[in-house]
VOPAGU-2260 file (C-alpha; in pm, 1 decimal, decimal comma):
REM VOPAGU-2260
SITE   aa  ch    i         X         Y         Z
SITE  UNK   A    0    1044,9   37465,9   34168,1
SITE  UNK   A    1    1258,7   37683,6   33942,4
SITE  UNK   A    2    1551,5   37636,4   34178,8
SITE  UNK   A    3    1525,5   37258,9   34149,0
SITE  UNK   A    4    1511,2   37279,8   33771,7
SITE  UNK   A    5    1815,9   37502,6   33772,1
SITE  UNK   A    6    2006,3   37264,1   33998,6
SITE  UNK   A    7    1914,3   36967,8   33778,7
SITE  UNK   A    8    2016,5   37153,9   33464,9
SITE  UNK   A    9    2346,3   37261,5   33622,6
SITE  UNK   A   10    2415,6   36902,1   33733,3
SITE  UNK   A   11    2345,1   36770,7   33384,7
SITE  UNK   A   12    2569,3   37031,4   33228,7
SITE  UNK   A   13    2845,9   36940,4   33471,3
SITE  UNK   A   14    2809,8   36573,5   33384,7
SITE  UNK   A   15    2807,5   36658,9   33015,2
SITE  UNK   A   16    3127,6   36861,5   33050,2
SITE  UNK   A   17    3288,9   36571,4   33238,2
SITE  UNK   A   18    3185,4   36327,5   32965,8
SITE  UNK   A   19    3319,6   36557,2   32695,8
SITE  UNK   A   20    3643,8   36598,8   32887,8
SITE  UNK   A   21    3681,1   36223,5   32932,1
SITE  UNK   A   22    3604,7   36160,6   32564,8
SITE  UNK   A   23    3872,0   36411,3   32465,4
SITE  UNK   A   24    4123,4   36239,3   32693,3
SITE  UNK   A   25    4024,5   35900,1   32552,1
SITE  UNK   A   26    4059,8   36035,9   32198,4
SITE  UNK   A   27    4406,6   36170,9   32269,7
SITE  UNK   A   28    4507,1   35841,1   32432,4
SITE  UNK   A   29    4374,4   35644,6   32133,8
SITE  UNK   A   30    4564,2   35867,6   31890,4
SITE  UNK   A   31    4878,2   35831,6   32101,3
SITE  UNK   A   32    4845,9   35452,4   32107,3
SITE  UNK   A   33    4775,4   35440,0   31734,8
SITE  UNK   A   34    5078,2   35658,0   31662,5
SITE  UNK   A   35    5292,5   35434,8   31884,5
SITE  UNK   A   36    5163,2   35125,6   31708,3
SITE  UNK   A   37    5238,3   35270,5   31364,8
SITE  UNK   A   38    5584,8   35391,2   31469,8
SITE  UNK   A   39    5676,5   35057,6   31631,5
SITE  UNK   A   40    5570,4   34865,3   31320,7
SITE  UNK   A   41    5761,0   35107,8   31098,6
SITE  UNK   A   42    6074,9   35068,3   31309,9
SITE  UNK   A   43    6037,3   34689,7   31299,1
SITE  UNK   A   44    5981,8   34693,1   30923,1
SITE  UNK   A   45    6282,7   34908,6   30838,3
SITE  UNK   A   46    6501,1   34731,6   31094,1
SITE  UNK   A   47    6424,8   34391,5   30941,9
SITE  UNK   A   48    6464,8   34537,7   30593,4
SITE  UNK   A   49    6813,8   34663,1   30673,3
SITE  UNK   A   50    6909,1   34342,6   30855,5
SITE  UNK   A   51    6783,2   34125,1   30570,0
SITE  UNK   A   52    6984,3   34321,7   30314,1
SITE  UNK   A   53    7295,8   34278,6   30527,3
SITE  UNK   A   54    7226,5   33908,6   30586,2
SITE  UNK   A   55    7197,1   33849,1   30213,8
SITE  UNK   A   56    7568,4   33925,8   30181,4
SITE  UNK   A   57    7722,8   33863,3   30523,3
SITE  UNK   A   58    7711,2   33584,4   30779,5
SITE  UNK   A   59    7626,8   33679,8   31140,5
SITE  UNK   A   60    7875,3   33617,5   31417,9
SITE  UNK   A   61    7635,1   33692,4   31704,3
SITE  UNK   A   62    7259,6   33644,4   31742,5
SITE  UNK   A   63    7008,4   33778,4   31993,7
SITE  UNK   A   64    6973,4   33428,0   32140,4
SITE  UNK   A   65    7349,6   33402,4   32198,2
SITE  UNK   A   66    7349,2   33735,5   32381,4
SITE  UNK   A   67    7042,2   33634,2   32583,6
SITE  UNK   A   68    7199,6   33304,6   32692,4
SITE  UNK   A   69    7521,6   33484,5   32780,5
SITE  UNK   A   70    7343,7   33740,8   32997,1
SITE  UNK   A   71    7083,0   33517,7   33164,7
SITE  UNK   A   72    7264,0   33182,5   33186,1
SITE  UNK   A   73    7626,8   33301,1   33159,0
SITE  UNK   A   74    7686,4   33059,7   32875,0
SITE  UNK   A   75    8005,0   33093,4   32675,8
SITE  UNK   A   76    7916,7   33030,0   32313,5
SITE  UNK   A   77    8124,8   32820,5   32078,9
SITE  UNK   A   78    8230,1   33009,3   31766,7
SITE  UNK   A   79    7984,8   32967,0   31480,2
SITE  UNK   A   80    8144,4   32745,1   31217,1
SITE  UNK   A   81    7949,4   32876,3   30920,3
SITE  UNK   A   82    7892,0   32604,3   30662,8
SITE  UNK   A   83    7765,4   32697,5   30313,6
SITE  UNK   A   84    7434,7   32535,4   30231,8
SITE  UNK   A   85    7574,2   32316,0   29954,2
SITE  UNK   A   86    7833,4   32178,3   30199,3
SITE  UNK   A   87    7552,3   32053,7   30422,4
SITE  UNK   A   88    7440,9   31709,3   30302,7
SITE  UNK   A   89    7111,6   31720,5   30118,3
SITE  UNK   A   90    6974,0   31444,1   30337,9
SITE  UNK   A   91    7032,3   31660,7   30647,7
SITE  UNK   A   92    6841,7   31950,2   30490,9
SITE  UNK   A   93    6554,9   31721,1   30405,2
SITE  UNK   A   94    6546,5   31581,5   30758,2
SITE  UNK   A   95    6521,5   31931,8   30904,6
SITE  UNK   A   96    6238,9   32030,1   30672,8
SITE  UNK   A   97    6053,0   31705,7   30743,6
SITE  UNK   A   98    6053,8   31767,8   31117,4
SITE  UNK   A   99    6056,0   32144,8   31156,8
SITE  UNK   A  100    5865,3   32293,9   30863,5
SITE  UNK   A  101    5695,8   32046,5   30631,9
SITE  UNK   A  102    5557,8   32320,2   30401,5
SITE  UNK   A  103    5875,6   32529,7   30399,6
SITE  UNK   A  104    5883,3   32577,8   30023,2
SITE  UNK   A  105    5510,1   32644,8   29994,3
SITE  UNK   A  106    5428,7   32909,5   30257,6
SITE  UNK   A  107    5513,2   33280,3   30276,2
SITE  UNK   A  108    5697,0   33275,8   30607,7
SITE  UNK   A  109    5420,8   33150,1   30835,1
SITE  UNK   A  110    5199,8   32842,8   30827,4
SITE  UNK   A  111    4851,1   32942,5   30943,2
SITE  UNK   A  112    4740,8   32581,2   30968,9
SITE  UNK   A  113    5029,6   32494,3   31200,7
SITE  UNK   A  114    4965,6   32805,1   31413,4
SITE  UNK   A  115    4596,7   32714,6   31442,4
SITE  UNK   A  116    4679,0   32359,4   31550,3
SITE  UNK   A  117    4935,4   32485,0   31802,8
SITE  UNK   A  118    4682,5   32733,3   31944,9
SITE  UNK   A  119    4424,3   32459,4   31992,7
SITE  UNK   A  120    4680,2   32237,6   32164,7
SITE  UNK   A  121    4792,1   32520,8   32392,8
SITE  UNK   A  122    4430,4   32599,2   32476,0
SITE  UNK   A  123    4363,2   32237,3   32564,7
SITE  UNK   A  124    4661,3   32214,1   32802,4
SITE  UNK   A  125    4613,6   32563,8   32948,2
SITE  UNK   A  126    4948,4   32726,6   32872,1
SITE  UNK   A  127    5159,4   32815,0   32564,4
SITE  UNK   A  128    5379,5   32514,1   32486,5
SITE  UNK   A  129    5346,4   32463,4   32111,8
SITE  UNK   A  130    5405,8   32746,0   31868,3
SITE  UNK   A  131    5366,6   32603,9   31519,7
SITE  UNK   A  132    5671,8   32806,2   31416,5
SITE  UNK   A  133    5806,2   32773,3   31065,4
SITE  UNK   A  134    6176,9   32778,6   30983,6
SITE  UNK   A  135    6162,8   33154,9   30903,1
SITE  UNK   A  136    5989,1   33216,3   31237,7
SITE  UNK   A  137    6248,1   33015,3   31427,8
SITE  UNK   A  138    6524,0   33201,8   31246,2
SITE  UNK   A  139    6361,9   33536,8   31330,9
SITE  UNK   A  140    6345,2   33437,8   31696,5
SITE  UNK   A  141    6709,5   33330,5   31704,7
SITE  UNK   A  142    6842,3   33635,5   31522,2
SITE  UNK   A  143    6634,8   33918,6   31670,6
SITE  UNK   A  144    6415,7   33811,0   31965,5
SITE  UNK   A  145    6431,9   33632,2   32299,6
SITE  UNK   A  146    6306,8   33277,3   32367,8
SITE  UNK   A  147    6032,4   33369,2   32617,1
SITE  UNK   A  148    5699,2   33223,4   32510,1
SITE  UNK   A  149    5457,8   33515,4   32483,5
SITE  UNK   A  150    5196,1   33609,1   32227,9
SITE  UNK   A  151    5371,5   33941,5   32168,3
SITE  UNK   A  152    5691,5   33760,1   32072,3
SITE  UNK   A  153    5489,7   33525,6   31854,0
SITE  UNK   A  154    5330,8   33819,5   31675,4
SITE  UNK   A  155    5668,3   33988,6   31625,9
SITE  UNK   A  156    5837,3   33676,8   31490,0
SITE  UNK   A  157    5548,3   33623,7   31247,2
SITE  UNK   A  158    5589,0   33976,6   31107,7
SITE  UNK   A  159    5966,3   33934,9   31081,3
SITE  UNK   A  160    5930,1   33593,5   30917,3
SITE  UNK   A  161    5690,6   33724,9   30651,6
SITE  UNK   A  162    5923,3   34012,6   30565,7
SITE  UNK   A  163    6233,2   33793,6   30559,2
SITE  UNK   A  164    6056,4   33546,8   30334,3
SITE  UNK   A  165    5978,1   33830,0   30092,8
SITE  UNK   A  166    6333,7   33962,7   30089,8
SITE  UNK   A  167    6542,4   33644,1   30103,4
SITE  UNK   A  168    6545,0   33329,9   29890,3
SITE  UNK   A  169    6446,1   33011,1   30068,1
SITE  UNK   A  170    6796,2   32875,5   30025,1
SITE  UNK   A  171    6949,3   33165,0   30222,2
SITE  UNK   A  172    6687,5   33136,1   30497,1
SITE  UNK   A  173    6761,8   32765,0   30534,7
SITE  UNK   A  174    7137,2   32831,5   30529,8
SITE  UNK   A  175    7110,2   33092,5   30806,3
SITE  UNK   A  176    6879,3   32869,0   31006,8
SITE  UNK   A  177    7112,9   32570,3   30999,7
SITE  UNK   A  178    7408,4   32787,4   31098,2
SITE  UNK   A  179    7246,1   32995,6   31374,6
SITE  UNK   A  180    7005,6   32778,0   31570,9
SITE  UNK   A  181    7092,2   32640,2   31913,1
SITE  UNK   A  182    7225,8   32284,9   31923,4
SITE  UNK   A  183    7329,0   32261,3   32288,1
SITE  UNK   A  184    7461,4   32477,0   32570,1
SITE  UNK   A  185    7678,1   32733,8   32395,5
SITE  UNK   A  186    7661,8   32542,6   32065,3
SITE  UNK   A  187    7516,1   32723,9   31765,0
SITE  UNK   A  188    7494,1   32598,2   31409,9
SITE  UNK   A  189    7532,5   32258,0   31252,6
SITE  UNK   A  190    7904,3   32312,1   31193,0
SITE  UNK   A  191    7979,8   32371,7   31561,5
SITE  UNK   A  192    7739,8   32092,6   31662,6
SITE  UNK   A  193    7918,6   31842,2   31438,9
SITE  UNK   A  194    8253,1   31915,5   31602,2
SITE  UNK   A  195    8103,0   31939,9   31951,3
SITE  UNK   A  196    7928,0   31602,0   31945,9
SITE  UNK   A  197    8134,4   31401,9   31697,3
SITE  UNK   A  198    8465,8   31583,8   31656,4
SITE  UNK   A  199    8436,6   31614,1   31278,7
SITE  UNK   A  200    8278,6   31825,9   31007,4
SITE  UNK   A  201    7917,1   31786,3   30901,7
SITE  UNK   A  202    8025,9   31649,0   30563,8
SITE  UNK   A  203    8187,0   31352,8   30741,4
SITE  UNK   A  204    7890,8   31254,1   30957,8
SITE  UNK   A  205    7715,6   30924,2   30909,2
SITE  UNK   A  206    7346,6   30901,4   30831,9
SITE  UNK   A  207    7263,2   30804,7   31190,9
SITE  UNK   A  208    7470,4   31091,1   31331,0
SITE  UNK   A  209    7277,5   31333,5   31111,3
SITE  UNK   A  210    6949,3   31182,5   31230,0
SITE  UNK   A  211    7050,3   31234,4   31591,4
SITE  UNK   A  212    7161,5   31592,8   31534,6
SITE  UNK   A  213    6835,3   31683,3   31365,1
SITE  UNK   A  214    6628,5   31503,6   31629,2
SITE  UNK   A  215    6747,4   31721,8   31918,2
SITE  UNK   A  216    6680,6   32057,1   31746,9
SITE  UNK   A  217    6353,1   32095,8   31932,9
SITE  UNK   A  218    6508,9   32072,2   32281,7
SITE  UNK   A  219    6890,1   32079,9   32269,0
SITE  UNK   A  220    6937,6   32212,0   32623,6
SITE  UNK   A  221    6779,2   31909,3   32792,4
SITE  UNK   A  222    6881,8   31635,5   32552,6
SITE  UNK   A  223    7180,6   31558,2   32333,6
SITE  UNK   A  224    7263,4   31298,7   32070,2
SITE  UNK   A  225    7342,3   31041,0   32340,8
SITE  UNK   A  226    7044,4   31099,7   32571,7
SITE  UNK   A  227    6757,1   31150,0   32327,7
SITE  UNK   A  228    6621,1   30801,6   32404,7
SITE  UNK   A  229    6524,6   30925,8   32752,7
SITE  UNK   A  230    6249,4   31143,1   32605,1
SITE  UNK   A  231    5942,2   30998,5   32439,9
SITE  UNK   A  232    5913,6   31303,4   32212,8
SITE  UNK   A  233    6279,3   31279,8   32107,7
SITE  UNK   A  234    6246,0   30907,8   32049,1
SITE  UNK   A  235    5939,6   30959,3   31828,8
SITE  UNK   A  236    6123,0   31222,7   31624,6
SITE  UNK   A  237    6422,3   30992,1   31584,0
SITE  UNK   A  238    6203,5   30695,0   31488,9
SITE  UNK   A  239    6026,0   30909,0   31229,9
SITE  UNK   A  240    6356,3   31003,7   31069,3
SITE  UNK   A  241    6468,9   30642,3   31085,4
SITE  UNK   A  242    6157,3   30536,0   30896,4
SITE  UNK   A  243    6187,9   30806,6   30631,9
SITE  UNK   A  244    6567,7   30800,7   30597,7
SITE  UNK   A  245    6667,3   30439,2   30668,0
SITE  UNK   A  246    7017,9   30303,2   30646,7
SITE  UNK   A  247    7112,8   30187,7   30295,2
SITE  UNK   A  248    7127,4   29822,4   30399,5
SITE  UNK   A  249    6786,8   29836,2   30570,4
SITE  UNK   A  250    6468,3   29722,6   30401,7
SITE  UNK   A  251    6297,4   30009,8   30217,0
SITE  UNK   A  252    6008,2   30178,1   30397,0
SITE  UNK   A  253    5690,0   30301,1   30239,3
SITE  UNK   A  254    5752,0   30655,0   30113,2
SITE  UNK   A  255    5603,2   30939,7   30316,7
SITE  UNK   A  256    5438,7   31254,2   30183,0
SITE  UNK   A  257    5649,0   31452,0   29935,4
SITE  UNK   A  258    5877,2   31720,0   30073,3
SITE  UNK   A  259    5797,3   31984,4   29819,2
SITE  UNK   A  260    6171,0   32042,6   29771,5
SITE  UNK   A  261    6304,9   32191,9   29450,7
SITE  UNK   A  262    6473,1   31960,4   29205,0
SITE  UNK   A  263    6828,9   31875,7   29304,2
SITE  UNK   A  264    6950,3   32024,0   28979,2
SITE  UNK   A  265    6791,7   32365,7   29040,9
SITE  UNK   A  266    6988,0   32680,8   29112,9
SITE  UNK   A  267    6886,1   32672,2   29479,1
SITE  UNK   A  268    7024,8   32324,7   29535,9
SITE  UNK   A  269    7298,2   32223,9   29292,8
SITE  UNK   A  270    7301,6   31851,8   29231,9
SITE  UNK   A  271    7518,0   31696,3   29497,8
SITE  UNK   A  272    7577,5   31333,1   29586,3
SITE  UNK   A  273    7539,0   31257,0   29954,1
SITE  UNK   A  274    7760,8   31255,9   30150,8
SITE  UNK   A  275    8019,7   31383,9   29900,0
SITE  UNK   A  276    8046,6   31762,4   29877,1
SITE  UNK   A  277    8117,0   31987,9   29578,4
SITE  UNK   A  278    8415,7   32215,9   29582,3
SITE  UNK   A  279    8388,6   32540,5   29776,9
SITE  UNK   A  280    8340,9   32866,8   29581,3
SITE  UNK   A  281    8643,9   33073,8   29494,5
SITE  UNK   A  282    8519,3   33374,7   29689,3
SITE  UNK   A  283    8348,0   33264,8   30012,0
SITE  UNK   A  284    8086,4   33485,9   30168,9
SITE  UNK   A  285    8224,5   33751,2   30399,3
SITE  UNK   A  286    8159,5   33751,6   30770,8
SITE  UNK   A  287    8041,9   34041,8   30981,6
SITE  UNK   A  288    8302,0   34124,1   31242,7
SITE  UNK   A  289    8077,4   34208,7   31536,6
SITE  UNK   A  290    8242,8   34237,1   31879,7
SITE  UNK   A  291    8068,5   34045,4   32154,0
SITE  UNK   A  292    7904,5   34258,7   32427,5
SITE  UNK   A  293    8130,0   34308,4   32725,6
SITE  UNK   A  294    8032,8   34111,6   33030,9
SITE  UNK   A  295    7789,3   33894,7   32838,2
SITE  UNK   A  296    7977,2   33577,7   32914,9
SITE  UNK   A  297    7992,3   33487,3   32545,3
Protein backbone atom coordinates (compact mmCIF):
# COMPACT_ATOMS: atom_id res chain seq x y z
CA UNK A 1 0.00 0.00 0.00
CA UNK A 2 2.77 2.43 0.91
CA UNK A 3 4.59 1.51 -2.29
CA UNK A 4 1.56 2.42 -4.38
CA UNK A 5 1.19 5.73 -2.58
CA UNK A 6 4.85 6.45 -3.18
CA UNK A 7 4.56 5.61 -6.87
CA UNK A 8 1.48 7.82 -7.23
CA UNK A 9 3.19 10.68 -5.42
CA UNK A 10 6.32 10.31 -7.55
CA UNK A 11 4.20 10.28 -10.74
CA UNK A 12 2.36 13.41 -9.66
CA UNK A 13 5.60 15.17 -8.83
CA UNK A 14 7.00 14.21 -12.23
CA UNK A 15 3.91 15.58 -13.95
CA UNK A 16 4.12 18.74 -11.86
CA UNK A 17 7.76 19.25 -12.82
CA UNK A 18 6.85 18.74 -16.49
CA UNK A 19 4.04 21.28 -16.22
CA UNK A 20 6.33 23.78 -14.53
CA UNK A 21 8.97 23.21 -17.19
CA UNK A 22 6.45 23.68 -19.99
CA UNK A 23 5.06 26.83 -18.36
CA UNK A 24 8.57 28.26 -18.12
CA UNK A 25 9.18 27.50 -21.80
CA UNK A 26 5.83 29.06 -22.70
CA UNK A 27 6.68 32.13 -20.61
CA UNK A 28 10.03 32.54 -22.33
CA UNK A 29 8.39 32.11 -25.74
CA UNK A 30 5.71 34.68 -24.87
CA UNK A 31 8.35 37.17 -23.70
CA UNK A 32 10.36 36.54 -26.86
CA UNK A 33 7.31 37.10 -29.07
CA UNK A 34 6.34 40.22 -27.14
CA UNK A 35 9.86 41.60 -27.45
CA UNK A 36 9.84 40.86 -31.18
CA UNK A 37 6.48 42.56 -31.55
CA UNK A 38 7.66 45.66 -29.71
CA UNK A 39 10.94 45.80 -31.65
CA UNK A 40 9.22 45.35 -35.03
CA UNK A 41 6.74 48.13 -34.26
CA UNK A 42 9.54 50.39 -33.05
CA UNK A 43 11.53 49.76 -36.24
CA UNK A 44 8.43 50.45 -38.34
CA UNK A 45 7.67 53.63 -36.39
CA UNK A 46 11.15 55.12 -36.65
CA UNK A 47 11.54 54.00 -40.26
CA UNK A 48 8.32 55.74 -41.28
CA UNK A 49 9.28 58.76 -39.17
CA UNK A 50 12.58 59.13 -41.00
CA UNK A 51 11.01 58.48 -44.40
CA UNK A 52 8.23 61.00 -43.76
CA UNK A 53 10.73 63.69 -42.78
CA UNK A 54 12.67 63.04 -45.98
CA UNK A 55 9.51 62.97 -48.10
CA UNK A 56 8.45 66.34 -46.74
CA UNK A 57 11.41 67.90 -48.55
CA UNK A 58 12.33 65.53 -51.38
CA UNK A 59 10.45 63.72 -54.13
CA UNK A 60 11.03 59.95 -54.47
CA UNK A 61 12.49 58.52 -57.64
CA UNK A 62 11.82 54.86 -56.78
CA UNK A 63 9.05 53.18 -54.78
CA UNK A 64 8.71 49.68 -53.33
CA UNK A 65 6.02 48.91 -55.93
CA UNK A 66 8.34 49.88 -58.79
CA UNK A 67 11.04 47.57 -57.45
CA UNK A 68 8.51 44.77 -56.91
CA UNK A 69 7.19 45.04 -60.48
CA UNK A 70 10.74 45.12 -61.82
CA UNK A 71 11.74 41.98 -59.93
CA UNK A 72 8.56 39.91 -60.33
CA UNK A 73 7.25 41.07 -63.72
CA UNK A 74 10.47 42.47 -65.23
CA UNK A 75 8.73 45.73 -65.97
CA UNK A 76 10.83 48.68 -67.02
CA UNK A 77 9.37 51.74 -65.34
CA UNK A 78 8.89 55.07 -67.05
CA UNK A 79 10.64 57.92 -65.25
CA UNK A 80 8.40 59.65 -62.72
CA UNK A 81 7.47 63.07 -64.08
CA UNK A 82 6.85 64.75 -60.74
CA UNK A 83 4.14 67.38 -61.02
CA UNK A 84 3.62 69.87 -58.15
CA UNK A 85 0.16 69.66 -56.67
CA UNK A 86 -0.89 73.13 -57.81
CA UNK A 87 0.04 72.18 -61.40
CA UNK A 88 -2.47 69.33 -61.27
CA UNK A 89 -5.92 70.66 -62.21
CA UNK A 90 -8.19 71.04 -59.22
CA UNK A 91 -10.91 69.08 -60.98
CA UNK A 92 -8.55 66.08 -61.28
CA UNK A 93 -7.80 66.20 -57.55
CA UNK A 94 -11.48 66.32 -56.76
CA UNK A 95 -12.18 63.38 -59.05
CA UNK A 96 -9.55 61.27 -57.28
CA UNK A 97 -10.92 62.09 -53.85
CA UNK A 98 -14.48 61.38 -54.97
CA UNK A 99 -13.59 57.88 -56.14
CA UNK A 100 -10.70 56.80 -53.93
CA UNK A 101 -11.16 58.42 -50.53
CA UNK A 102 -14.38 60.35 -50.02
CA UNK A 103 -13.49 61.36 -46.43
CA UNK A 104 -9.84 62.19 -47.18
CA UNK A 105 -9.86 65.52 -45.37
CA UNK A 106 -11.82 64.22 -42.38
CA UNK A 107 -10.07 61.01 -41.27
CA UNK A 108 -6.71 60.44 -39.56
CA UNK A 109 -5.17 58.16 -42.16
CA UNK A 110 -7.66 55.30 -42.09
CA UNK A 111 -11.41 55.12 -42.55
CA UNK A 112 -12.80 52.55 -40.12
CA UNK A 113 -16.21 52.60 -41.78
CA UNK A 114 -14.71 51.79 -45.18
CA UNK A 115 -12.56 49.01 -43.69
CA UNK A 116 -15.61 47.52 -41.96
CA UNK A 117 -17.61 47.55 -45.19
CA UNK A 118 -14.72 46.01 -47.12
CA UNK A 119 -14.34 43.27 -44.49
CA UNK A 120 -18.02 42.39 -44.72
CA UNK A 121 -17.82 42.25 -48.52
CA UNK A 122 -14.71 40.06 -48.41
CA UNK A 123 -16.39 37.77 -45.89
CA UNK A 124 -19.44 37.42 -48.10
CA UNK A 125 -17.40 36.47 -51.19
CA UNK A 126 -14.92 34.28 -49.27
CA UNK A 127 -11.61 35.93 -50.12
CA UNK A 128 -9.92 39.34 -49.67
CA UNK A 129 -10.83 41.48 -52.69
CA UNK A 130 -11.85 44.83 -51.24
CA UNK A 131 -9.62 46.71 -48.83
CA UNK A 132 -11.34 49.98 -48.02
CA UNK A 133 -7.95 51.68 -48.32
CA UNK A 134 -7.72 55.43 -47.95
CA UNK A 135 -5.35 57.58 -50.01
CA UNK A 136 -2.71 57.52 -47.21
CA UNK A 137 -3.01 53.71 -47.07
CA UNK A 138 -2.61 53.38 -50.82
CA UNK A 139 0.38 55.71 -50.70
CA UNK A 140 1.93 53.67 -47.87
CA UNK A 141 1.49 50.50 -49.91
CA UNK A 142 3.07 52.03 -53.00
CA UNK A 143 6.02 53.59 -51.19
CA UNK A 144 6.96 50.90 -48.66
CA UNK A 145 5.06 47.61 -49.13
CA UNK A 146 4.20 45.00 -51.75
CA UNK A 147 0.80 44.60 -53.45
CA UNK A 148 -0.01 41.12 -52.11
CA UNK A 149 -3.40 41.10 -50.40
CA UNK A 150 -2.81 39.84 -46.87
CA UNK A 151 -4.10 40.96 -43.50
CA UNK A 152 -0.53 41.52 -42.30
CA UNK A 153 0.08 43.97 -45.15
CA UNK A 154 -3.24 45.63 -44.40
CA UNK A 155 -2.27 46.06 -40.76
CA UNK A 156 1.14 47.46 -41.70
CA UNK A 157 -0.25 49.95 -44.21
CA UNK A 158 -2.81 51.14 -41.65
CA UNK A 159 -0.05 51.86 -39.11
CA UNK A 160 2.06 53.63 -41.73
CA UNK A 161 -0.92 55.64 -42.97
CA UNK A 162 -1.80 56.86 -39.47
CA UNK A 163 1.78 57.96 -38.82
CA UNK A 164 2.15 59.64 -42.21
CA UNK A 165 -1.11 61.48 -41.67
CA UNK A 166 0.23 62.80 -38.37
CA UNK A 167 3.54 63.93 -39.85
CA UNK A 168 2.52 65.23 -43.29
CA UNK A 169 -0.06 67.78 -44.40
CA UNK A 170 -2.89 66.42 -46.50
CA UNK A 171 -1.68 68.42 -49.48
CA UNK A 172 1.71 66.65 -49.47
CA UNK A 173 0.10 63.23 -49.08
CA UNK A 174 -2.16 63.90 -52.06
CA UNK A 175 0.78 65.25 -54.08
CA UNK A 176 2.88 62.14 -53.40
CA UNK A 177 -0.08 59.88 -54.13
CA UNK A 178 -0.80 61.43 -57.52
CA UNK A 179 2.86 61.24 -58.50
CA UNK A 180 3.68 57.72 -57.27
CA UNK A 181 0.70 55.45 -57.88
CA UNK A 182 0.62 52.96 -60.73
CA UNK A 183 -1.16 54.08 -63.90
CA UNK A 184 -0.26 51.23 -66.23
CA UNK A 185 2.54 48.77 -66.91
CA UNK A 186 5.69 50.67 -65.98
CA UNK A 187 3.77 53.96 -65.71
CA UNK A 188 3.84 55.76 -62.37
CA UNK A 189 2.35 59.13 -61.55
CA UNK A 190 -0.13 61.36 -63.29
CA UNK A 191 2.63 63.22 -65.14
CA UNK A 192 3.99 60.06 -66.79
CA UNK A 193 0.45 58.78 -67.40
CA UNK A 194 -0.52 61.97 -69.22
CA UNK A 195 2.39 61.63 -71.63
CA UNK A 196 1.99 57.86 -71.94
CA UNK A 197 -1.69 57.90 -72.90
CA UNK A 198 -2.13 61.33 -74.49
CA UNK A 199 1.35 62.61 -75.34
CA UNK A 200 0.96 65.85 -73.39
CA UNK A 201 1.21 67.28 -69.89
CA UNK A 202 -1.56 66.93 -67.33
CA UNK A 203 -2.26 70.66 -67.51
CA UNK A 204 -3.24 70.26 -71.17
CA UNK A 205 -5.66 67.36 -70.75
CA UNK A 206 -9.33 67.78 -71.49
CA UNK A 207 -11.99 67.11 -68.89
CA UNK A 208 -12.86 63.74 -70.45
CA UNK A 209 -9.20 62.70 -70.58
CA UNK A 210 -8.89 63.47 -66.87
CA UNK A 211 -12.02 61.44 -66.17
CA UNK A 212 -10.56 58.46 -68.00
CA UNK A 213 -7.22 58.70 -66.23
CA UNK A 214 -8.85 58.80 -62.82
CA UNK A 215 -11.25 55.98 -63.69
CA UNK A 216 -8.51 53.40 -64.29
CA UNK A 217 -6.62 54.03 -61.03
CA UNK A 218 -8.26 51.02 -59.41
CA UNK A 219 -7.02 48.52 -62.03
CA UNK A 220 -4.50 50.08 -64.42
CA UNK A 221 -2.79 46.80 -65.37
CA UNK A 222 -5.91 45.26 -66.95
CA UNK A 223 -7.56 48.35 -68.35
CA UNK A 224 -6.45 51.63 -69.89
CA UNK A 225 -8.15 54.83 -70.98
CA UNK A 226 -9.27 53.19 -74.24
CA UNK A 227 -10.50 49.85 -72.88
CA UNK A 228 -12.27 50.86 -69.67
CA UNK A 229 -15.69 50.33 -71.29
CA UNK A 230 -14.99 46.57 -71.32
CA UNK A 231 -15.32 46.42 -67.53
CA UNK A 232 -18.59 47.02 -65.75
CA UNK A 233 -16.75 48.37 -62.69
CA UNK A 234 -14.66 50.76 -64.80
CA UNK A 235 -17.73 51.89 -66.69
CA UNK A 236 -19.59 52.61 -63.44
CA UNK A 237 -16.65 54.64 -62.14
CA UNK A 238 -16.48 56.60 -65.38
CA UNK A 239 -20.24 57.20 -65.43
CA UNK A 240 -20.09 58.44 -61.84
CA UNK A 241 -17.41 60.97 -62.74
CA UNK A 242 -19.37 61.97 -65.83
CA UNK A 243 -22.41 62.69 -63.67
CA UNK A 244 -20.48 64.66 -61.07
CA UNK A 245 -18.09 66.44 -63.45
CA UNK A 246 -20.07 66.89 -66.68
CA UNK A 247 -18.83 68.69 -69.75
CA UNK A 248 -19.48 72.46 -69.64
CA UNK A 249 -22.01 72.29 -72.48
CA UNK A 250 -23.93 69.41 -70.86
CA UNK A 251 -27.05 69.94 -68.80
CA UNK A 252 -26.21 70.39 -65.10
CA UNK A 253 -26.63 67.33 -62.89
CA UNK A 254 -27.96 67.29 -59.37
CA UNK A 255 -25.04 67.97 -57.02
CA UNK A 256 -23.64 65.01 -55.09
CA UNK A 257 -22.51 64.97 -51.47
CA UNK A 258 -19.93 67.62 -50.57
CA UNK A 259 -16.28 66.73 -50.95
CA UNK A 260 -15.10 68.20 -47.70
CA UNK A 261 -12.29 69.94 -49.59
CA UNK A 262 -10.66 73.06 -48.19
CA UNK A 263 -11.58 76.38 -49.73
CA UNK A 264 -9.78 77.01 -53.01
CA UNK A 265 -8.25 80.12 -51.52
CA UNK A 266 -6.65 78.28 -48.58
CA UNK A 267 -2.92 77.77 -48.18
CA UNK A 268 -3.24 74.09 -49.08
CA UNK A 269 -4.88 74.79 -52.42
CA UNK A 270 -4.13 78.23 -53.84
CA UNK A 271 -6.97 79.52 -55.96
CA UNK A 272 -6.42 78.25 -59.46
CA UNK A 273 -8.66 78.39 -62.51
CA UNK A 274 -9.07 75.07 -64.27
CA UNK A 275 -7.41 74.15 -66.54
CA UNK A 276 -5.05 77.15 -66.39
CA UNK A 277 -2.06 76.72 -64.08
CA UNK A 278 -0.24 79.24 -61.88
CA UNK A 279 3.42 79.90 -62.42
CA UNK A 280 5.90 77.41 -61.00
CA UNK A 281 7.81 78.35 -57.81
CA UNK A 282 11.24 79.89 -58.13
CA UNK A 283 12.91 77.06 -56.22
CA UNK A 284 11.33 73.71 -57.13
CA UNK A 285 11.47 70.86 -54.67
CA UNK A 286 14.62 68.79 -54.86
CA UNK A 287 14.62 65.18 -55.97
CA UNK A 288 16.27 62.26 -54.24
CA UNK A 289 18.88 60.74 -56.51
CA UNK A 290 18.38 57.06 -55.73
CA UNK A 291 20.06 54.54 -58.05
CA UNK A 292 17.80 51.77 -59.26
CA UNK A 293 18.64 48.26 -57.97
CA UNK A 294 20.82 46.33 -60.37
CA UNK A 295 19.05 43.59 -62.25
CA UNK A 296 15.62 44.82 -61.22
CA UNK A 297 14.55 45.47 -64.77
CA UNK A 298 13.56 49.04 -63.91
